[in-house]
N, C-alpha and C positions, 0 to 999 in steps of 0.2 A: 495712501494718505487719507483718502476719503473714508476708508474703513476705520482708521484710527480715530478720525474726528467723530464718526458715528458712535464708536465704542466709548469715547470720552464723554460725549453728550449723554449717552445712556447712563453712565456712572454718575454723572452730575445729577440727573433727575432722580436716580435711585437714592443717592445720599441726601439730597435736599428733602425729599418726601419723608424718608426715614428719620432724619433729624427733626423735622417739623412734628412728627408723631411723638418722639421722645421729649420734645420741649412742650408738648401739649398745645400745639398751635392748630392741630386738625382734630376735630372731635370724631369719635366713633360714628360711622354711618355717613360721613361727609362724602359727597360725590366728587370724584377726581376725574373730571372730563379731560379728554386729550387736549382740547383747545385751550382750556384754562391753564394747563401745565405748559403748553407750548408758548402761550403769551407771557406767563410769569417767568419762564426760564430762557426764552429766546431760542428754542430748539425746535426741530421738526417733529412730525408725528411718529416717525419710525423709532427713534430712540426713546420716546415717551412710551410707546407700546411695549417695547422690550423691557424697559424699567418696571412698568406696571406688572408685567408677567413675572419678573424676578421678585417683586414685592409680594405678589400673590403666592408664589412658591414658598416664601418665608412666612406667610400667614398674616402679613400686615394689611393686605388688601384682598378684597373679594371681587372677582370679576363675574358679573351677571350677564349671561348671553342676551344680546339685543337691548341691553340697558346701560352697561358701562361698568366702571370700576368704582368701588366704595371703600372707605376705610373700614376695616374689620370691626364688627360690633357683636356683643353677646350679653348674656345675663348670668345671674347666679347659677341657674340650672345647668347651662352648658359648661361653666367653669367647674362646678361640682362633679360633673360627669368626667371631665378630664382628670381631676384628682382621684376619682374612683378607679381609674385605669392606672394612673401613675404610681400610686402608693404600693400596690401589690408587686409591681415591677421592681421598685426600689428595694422592697423587702426581700425579694428573691435574689437580687444582686448581692445584698449583704449576707444573706443566708449561706450562699455558696462560697463566699470569700472571707467570712468572719475569722477563720483560723489563720488566714494568711496576711493579715494586716501587720505592718511593721511601723517602727518609729518614723521612718521616712514618709509613710502614707499619712500618718497623723500630723506630721509637720506641714505637709502640703495643704491638708484640709484646714489647719489652723492659720496658715498664711492667707488662705482665701477669706477667712473671717476678718483678718486684719485689713485686707484690701477692701472688703465690703464696708467696713466702718469708715474708712477714708473716703470712699465714693459717696457714702451717705452724707457725711459731714460736708463734702464739697458739692453736694446737690448735683451729682452727675448720675442721672438715672441710667444711662446706657452702660456706664462702667459698673454701676451697682448691680444691674441685672447680669452683666457678664461674670461678675464674681460668684453670683448665685449659681449661674449655669456651670461654671468651672467646678464648684464644690460638688454639686449633685452628679455631674457627668463623670467626675473622677470616680465616684462610688460605683457608677454603672460600668465604666470601662474596666474597673478592677475585676469584674466578672469574666472578662475576655470572651464574652458571648456576643458575637456580632448581631444575632437576631434580637437579643434582648436590648442591645444598644440601639438598634435601628427603631424598634418599637417605642422605646423610651424617648428618643430624640423627637419623634413625630409629635408625641403628646406634650413633652416638655417645651418644645418650641412654641406651641400654641399657648401654653400657660404663660410663657415669657411675653408673648404679644399682649395678652390680656393684662399682665402686670404693667407693661409699658403704657397701656391705654387707660387703666382704671385705678391703679394703686395711688393712694394719697401721699405720694412721695414728696410733693412740693408744699406740704402744709406746715413746714417749719417745725416749731416746738410742739405743735399739735399732733404731729405724726410720731408715733412710738415705734422704735426699731425693734420689732419682735424677732426678726430673723437671726440676729447675732446670738442672743442667748439660746434660741432654738437650735441653731447649728452647733453651738458649743455642746449642748446636751446630746445632740445626735452623735457627735464624736465620742462622747463618754459612753453612750449606749453601745456603739460598735466596739469600743475598747473593752467594755465589760461583757460583750457577747450577749446582750439583752435584747432579743428581737421584740418581745412584748413592749418593752419601754420604747423602742424605736418606732413601732407601729403607733403607739399612743402619741408620740411627738409629731409624727407626720400627719395624723388625723387632726390634732390640735392646730398644727400649722395651717392646714386646709381651712378650718373654721375661722381662725383669726384673719387669714389673708382675705377671704371672701367677705367677711364682716366689715373689713376696712376699705373695700373697693368703693369708689365713687361712680355710680352709674348715672349721675345727673347729666353728664355730657354737656355741661354748660361752659364750654371753652371753645377756643378755635377762632378763626378769622376767615376772611375771604382768601382764596388760594394764593393770590399774589402776595399779600401781606404775610401769610403764614410761611412762605418759602424764603422770605428775606432773612439774612443773617442778623 
């Protein structure tokens, strides 16, 4: 019974912190002290520590020895480096599978775009990023290369974290949705077996994405308020 309670408390902390990040209630670099989380959520230190470790494994939190846990933060240089690794991996996945794409594959990718649009219109950042992940991971898994998939997942997960923290998703009409037309053109490039076009699209996507990031970090609240529903 005690074990189940601890596990439940850990999950609560994990979900509350992650939700606060997606809702932009915790700014990049915010210190997540064990005591503040314990006080805000009414749980003990053990589940808090376990939850922070899980968040760190997923890239949302950085744990600094002898200092504590902080919301992940980065800048244009780090994000550009991630894309520099990601793009060749995605091109390789398409190169080795280009001749094997079927109508069913294209239907799935198109369905991801439809879900992406709905998530954007509903201002659901977590669902929006999930559809982007589904789109690109499908392309990677199509290669049936576990080493390629593993390498890509590490890089892409970090990109998703930065999108969650910095993308101008909540700017309403000021935010232009570039990803949908780009993803549509990516499908066309794969269908037409045009690797050069695909590479150009991925590079353009990198530039537009980073240019639209908001690195001001001017949001967030104290830990207690941030974790309230």
